[in-house]
ZATORLO-476637 format. One record per residue (C-alpha): residue number from 1; x, y, z. Coordinates in Angstrom, 3 decimals, padded with zeros to 6 digits. Example, Ala and Ser with C-alpha at 12.3 -4.5 7.8 and 13.67 -1.06 7.14 Angstrom:
2
nr = 1 | u = 012.300 | v = -004.500 | w = 007.800
nr = 2 | u = 013.670 | v = -001.060 | w = 007.140
END
This chain:
202
nr = 1 | u = -018.882 | v = 020.948 | w = 015.146
nr = 2 | u = -020.755 | v = 022.223 | w = 012.207
nr = 3 | u = -022.878 | v = 020.560 | w = 009.652
nr = 4 | u = -022.320 | v = 021.773 | w = 005.954
nr = 5 | u = -025.460 | v = 021.096 | w = 003.448
nr = 6 | u = -024.157 | v = 019.981 | w = -000.324
nr = 7 | u = -022.417 | v = 016.943 | w = 000.865
nr = 8 | u = -022.316 | v = 017.524 | w = 004.352
nr = 9 | u = -019.088 | v = 017.470 | w = 006.272
nr = 10 | u = -018.931 | v = 017.313 | w = 010.267
nr = 11 | u = -015.647 | v = 019.683 | w = 011.369
nr = 12 | u = -014.602 | v = 021.170 | w = 014.120
nr = 13 | u = -012.783 | v = 024.406 | w = 014.911
nr = 14 | u = -010.101 | v = 022.904 | w = 016.710
nr = 15 | u = -008.337 | v = 019.239 | w = 015.415
nr = 16 | u = -009.138 | v = 016.274 | w = 016.146
nr = 17 | u = -007.724 | v = 012.827 | w = 016.246
nr = 18 | u = -008.420 | v = 009.771 | w = 014.156
nr = 19 | u = -009.575 | v = 008.247 | w = 016.772
nr = 20 | u = -012.326 | v = 011.083 | w = 018.445
nr = 21 | u = -013.299 | v = 010.981 | w = 014.971
nr = 22 | u = -014.019 | v = 007.715 | w = 014.729
nr = 23 | u = -015.604 | v = 007.817 | w = 018.372
nr = 24 | u = -017.919 | v = 010.495 | w = 016.922
nr = 25 | u = -018.597 | v = 008.371 | w = 014.287
nr = 26 | u = -019.955 | v = 005.940 | w = 016.677
nr = 27 | u = -022.329 | v = 008.137 | w = 018.302
nr = 28 | u = -023.672 | v = 010.088 | w = 015.369
nr = 29 | u = -027.203 | v = 009.746 | w = 014.595
nr = 30 | u = -028.137 | v = 010.708 | w = 010.882
nr = 31 | u = -030.855 | v = 009.186 | w = 008.853
nr = 32 | u = -030.747 | v = 009.280 | w = 005.019
nr = 33 | u = -026.833 | v = 009.293 | w = 005.370
nr = 34 | u = -023.893 | v = 006.892 | w = 005.023
nr = 35 | u = -020.894 | v = 008.680 | w = 007.082
nr = 36 | u = -017.356 | v = 008.296 | w = 006.289
nr = 37 | u = -014.107 | v = 009.455 | w = 007.149
nr = 38 | u = -012.342 | v = 011.229 | w = 004.404
nr = 39 | u = -009.512 | v = 014.011 | w = 004.864
nr = 40 | u = -009.688 | v = 014.502 | w = 008.507
nr = 41 | u = -013.435 | v = 015.305 | w = 008.195
nr = 42 | u = -016.441 | v = 013.223 | w = 008.784
nr = 43 | u = -018.615 | v = 013.560 | w = 005.396
nr = 44 | u = -022.115 | v = 012.074 | w = 004.709
nr = 45 | u = -023.361 | v = 011.213 | w = 001.743
nr = 46 | u = -026.952 | v = 010.940 | w = 000.565
nr = 47 | u = -029.348 | v = 008.051 | w = 000.081
nr = 48 | u = -028.558 | v = 005.873 | w = -003.336
nr = 49 | u = -030.795 | v = 006.335 | w = -005.954
nr = 50 | u = -032.922 | v = 003.454 | w = -006.350
nr = 51 | u = -031.557 | v = 001.680 | w = -009.111
nr = 52 | u = -028.309 | v = 001.392 | w = -007.509
nr = 53 | u = -029.883 | v = -001.669 | w = -005.664
nr = 54 | u = -030.430 | v = -003.637 | w = -008.550
nr = 55 | u = -026.832 | v = -002.949 | w = -009.707
nr = 56 | u = -025.315 | v = -003.995 | w = -006.592
nr = 57 | u = -027.462 | v = -007.526 | w = -006.255
nr = 58 | u = -026.165 | v = -007.991 | w = -010.329
nr = 59 | u = -022.417 | v = -007.473 | w = -009.321
nr = 60 | u = -023.168 | v = -009.846 | w = -006.158
nr = 61 | u = -024.965 | v = -012.580 | w = -008.203
nr = 62 | u = -022.089 | v = -012.812 | w = -010.346
nr = 63 | u = -019.495 | v = -012.804 | w = -007.968
nr = 64 | u = -020.443 | v = -014.900 | w = -005.367
nr = 65 | u = -019.812 | v = -018.356 | w = -006.433
nr = 66 | u = -016.545 | v = -017.381 | w = -007.016
nr = 67 | u = -015.621 | v = -016.414 | w = -003.715
nr = 68 | u = -012.167 | v = -017.904 | w = -002.292
nr = 69 | u = -013.562 | v = -020.495 | w = 000.825
nr = 70 | u = -015.038 | v = -019.237 | w = 004.231
nr = 71 | u = -015.455 | v = -015.646 | w = 002.531
nr = 72 | u = -018.989 | v = -013.193 | w = 002.315
nr = 73 | u = -019.775 | v = -010.774 | w = -000.149
nr = 74 | u = -022.223 | v = -008.213 | w = 001.348
nr = 75 | u = -023.994 | v = -004.607 | w = 000.257
nr = 76 | u = -022.834 | v = -001.984 | w = 002.907
nr = 77 | u = -023.564 | v = -000.317 | w = 005.392
nr = 78 | u = -020.423 | v = -001.606 | w = 007.321
nr = 79 | u = -017.358 | v = 000.813 | w = 008.296
nr = 80 | u = -013.637 | v = -000.396 | w = 007.313
nr = 81 | u = -011.417 | v = 001.312 | w = 009.174
nr = 82 | u = -007.572 | v = 002.427 | w = 007.469
nr = 83 | u = -005.929 | v = 003.642 | w = 010.692
nr = 84 | u = -002.567 | v = 004.740 | w = 008.574
nr = 85 | u = -004.423 | v = 006.674 | w = 006.626
nr = 86 | u = -006.708 | v = 007.971 | w = 008.825
nr = 87 | u = -009.738 | v = 007.139 | w = 006.548
nr = 88 | u = -012.659 | v = 005.253 | w = 007.173
nr = 89 | u = -014.913 | v = 004.005 | w = 004.505
nr = 90 | u = -018.366 | v = 002.317 | w = 004.305
nr = 91 | u = -018.218 | v = 000.617 | w = 000.645
nr = 92 | u = -021.386 | v = -000.374 | w = -001.763
nr = 93 | u = -019.822 | v = -003.835 | w = -001.939
nr = 94 | u = -017.624 | v = -005.682 | w = 000.272
nr = 95 | u = -015.867 | v = -008.944 | w = 000.442
nr = 96 | u = -014.100 | v = -010.097 | w = 003.183
nr = 97 | u = -013.539 | v = -012.987 | w = 005.488
nr = 98 | u = -016.698 | v = -014.843 | w = 007.661
nr = 99 | u = -014.682 | v = -014.483 | w = 010.897
nr = 100 | u = -014.385 | v = -010.271 | w = 010.997
nr = 101 | u = -018.217 | v = -009.928 | w = 010.819
nr = 102 | u = -017.896 | v = -011.706 | w = 015.040
nr = 103 | u = -017.528 | v = -008.768 | w = 016.946
nr = 104 | u = -019.757 | v = -006.207 | w = 018.706
nr = 105 | u = -017.153 | v = -002.984 | w = 017.259
nr = 106 | u = -019.145 | v = -000.893 | w = 014.764
nr = 107 | u = -015.635 | v = -000.896 | w = 013.036
nr = 108 | u = -014.018 | v = -003.549 | w = 010.470
nr = 109 | u = -010.494 | v = -003.826 | w = 009.882
nr = 110 | u = -009.620 | v = -002.246 | w = 005.776
nr = 111 | u = -007.229 | v = -004.642 | w = 005.593
nr = 112 | u = -009.394 | v = -007.721 | w = 005.708
nr = 113 | u = -011.184 | v = -006.320 | w = 002.364
nr = 114 | u = -010.528 | v = -008.694 | w = -000.637
nr = 115 | u = -012.926 | v = -006.613 | w = -002.315
nr = 116 | u = -014.287 | v = -003.280 | w = -002.434
nr = 117 | u = -016.852 | v = -002.067 | w = -004.878
nr = 118 | u = -018.010 | v = 002.013 | w = -004.708
nr = 119 | u = -020.902 | v = 002.844 | w = -007.029
nr = 120 | u = -020.493 | v = 006.784 | w = -007.890
nr = 121 | u = -023.087 | v = 009.292 | w = -006.989
nr = 122 | u = -022.829 | v = 012.971 | w = -008.364
nr = 123 | u = -021.448 | v = 013.913 | w = -004.026
nr = 124 | u = -019.157 | v = 011.098 | w = -003.952
nr = 125 | u = -017.475 | v = 010.474 | w = -007.684
nr = 126 | u = -014.509 | v = 012.556 | w = -006.562
nr = 127 | u = -013.403 | v = 010.851 | w = -003.410
nr = 128 | u = -014.361 | v = 007.753 | w = -005.546
nr = 129 | u = -012.206 | v = 008.157 | w = -007.948
nr = 130 | u = -009.139 | v = 009.249 | w = -005.781
nr = 131 | u = -008.547 | v = 009.415 | w = -002.240
nr = 132 | u = -010.230 | v = 005.535 | w = -001.959
nr = 133 | u = -007.741 | v = 004.672 | w = -005.413
nr = 134 | u = -004.610 | v = 005.698 | w = -003.173
nr = 135 | u = -006.334 | v = 004.195 | w = 000.201
nr = 136 | u = -007.927 | v = 000.776 | w = -000.935
nr = 137 | u = -004.233 | v = 000.296 | w = -002.973
nr = 138 | u = -002.026 | v = 001.000 | w = 000.301
nr = 139 | u = -003.893 | v = -000.752 | w = 002.764
nr = 140 | u = -003.193 | v = -003.909 | w = 000.256
nr = 141 | u = -007.097 | v = -004.460 | w = -000.714
nr = 142 | u = -006.459 | v = -006.814 | w = -004.008
nr = 143 | u = -009.452 | v = -005.552 | w = -006.256
nr = 144 | u = -011.144 | v = -002.495 | w = -006.252
nr = 145 | u = -014.240 | v = -002.008 | w = -008.368
nr = 146 | u = -015.612 | v = 001.178 | w = -009.526
nr = 147 | u = -018.954 | v = 001.636 | w = -010.693
nr = 148 | u = -019.273 | v = 005.154 | w = -012.431
nr = 149 | u = -022.927 | v = 005.775 | w = -012.451
nr = 150 | u = -022.306 | v = 009.141 | w = -014.047
nr = 151 | u = -020.155 | v = 007.885 | w = -016.856
nr = 152 | u = -021.482 | v = 004.892 | w = -017.092
nr = 153 | u = -018.497 | v = 002.717 | w = -016.725
nr = 154 | u = -016.768 | v = 000.003 | w = -014.777
nr = 155 | u = -013.247 | v = 000.001 | w = -013.618
nr = 156 | u = -011.356 | v = -002.578 | w = -011.628
nr = 157 | u = -008.127 | v = -001.980 | w = -010.040
nr = 158 | u = -005.846 | v = -004.622 | w = -008.918
nr = 159 | u = -001.865 | v = -004.853 | w = -008.064
nr = 160 | u = -002.438 | v = -002.703 | w = -004.964
nr = 161 | u = 000.904 | v = -000.635 | w = -004.222
nr = 162 | u = 002.112 | v = 001.916 | w = -001.589
nr = 163 | u = 001.526 | v = 004.347 | w = -004.546
nr = 164 | u = -002.417 | v = 002.869 | w = -004.714
nr = 165 | u = -002.695 | v = -000.005 | w = -007.773
nr = 166 | u = -000.695 | v = -000.740 | w = -010.237
nr = 167 | u = -003.109 | v = -001.898 | w = -012.884
nr = 168 | u = -006.903 | v = -001.089 | w = -014.023
nr = 169 | u = -009.078 | v = -001.611 | w = -016.846
nr = 170 | u = -012.428 | v = -000.048 | w = -017.650
nr = 171 | u = -015.294 | v = -001.004 | w = -019.991
nr = 172 | u = -018.448 | v = 000.977 | w = -020.730
nr = 173 | u = -021.528 | v = -000.638 | w = -019.284
nr = 174 | u = -022.809 | v = -003.271 | w = -021.255
nr = 175 | u = -019.543 | v = -004.773 | w = -021.757
nr = 176 | u = -017.715 | v = -007.581 | w = -019.795
nr = 177 | u = -014.515 | v = -006.753 | w = -017.519
nr = 178 | u = -012.391 | v = -009.535 | w = -016.577
nr = 179 | u = -011.739 | v = -009.647 | w = -012.498
nr = 180 | u = -008.760 | v = -010.556 | w = -011.442
nr = 181 | u = -007.746 | v = -012.715 | w = -008.615
nr = 182 | u = -008.034 | v = -013.867 | w = -006.095
nr = 183 | u = -011.859 | v = -014.370 | w = -008.322
nr = 184 | u = -010.737 | v = -014.687 | w = -011.740
nr = 185 | u = -014.290 | v = -014.535 | w = -013.556
nr = 186 | u = -015.836 | v = -011.897 | w = -016.015
nr = 187 | u = -018.342 | v = -009.672 | w = -014.951
nr = 188 | u = -021.339 | v = -008.836 | w = -017.298
nr = 189 | u = -022.790 | v = -005.005 | w = -016.646
nr = 190 | u = -024.867 | v = -005.232 | w = -018.786
nr = 191 | u = -028.343 | v = -003.820 | w = -016.969
nr = 192 | u = -026.125 | v = -001.271 | w = -014.769
nr = 193 | u = -027.418 | v = 001.731 | w = -016.749
nr = 194 | u = -029.887 | v = 003.936 | w = -015.410
nr = 195 | u = -033.279 | v = 003.045 | w = -016.724
nr = 196 | u = -034.608 | v = 005.219 | w = -019.393
nr = 197 | u = -037.781 | v = 006.159 | w = -017.404
nr = 198 | u = -039.477 | v = 006.160 | w = -014.172
nr = 199 | u = -042.011 | v = 003.737 | w = -013.573
nr = 200 | u = -045.530 | v = 005.312 | w = -012.825
nr = 201 | u = -046.580 | v = 006.130 | w = -009.672
nr = 202 | u = -048.408 | v = 003.766 | w = -007.520
END
């Protein structure tokens, strides 16, 4: 297998089954990277920028009181598997029933997701805007929240279908975005923008 340098991708010279890729992922040790399976390859994404954590916490804090009973909102890294599309993603934020964490497996059922949220980076943005919209929708994930950190836009997708999602709404950071059922709440995206300056070094 080979390791590419700019957004590293692991692929072999011979085709691998989806199960082979999952098994490889189970054994992979690549500190500093998140590993996912996209279009037949293991794709490694580097660490997020530090302020992304604050944005993720802002999302979790606002959605937590609107979760259905016995559900949890969490920040990654956990791997959600979509066998029908031969994909495996590690969304930045995920809402699932609490029961699915009661396992020793490294893999979680993608169809158990109630919400998936991705914060784009320059290396992940294309897949977040295309591949994941289709796969999350086809799997029936009710809500996909996409925070485009480069363009400073928040998009919510809902009404999943065989083609992806039938409905979407986009707002610039700083505005409020309606999050549909089963959450039925408003997300204030104030503070999602990149900081104007870096704090002084200690």
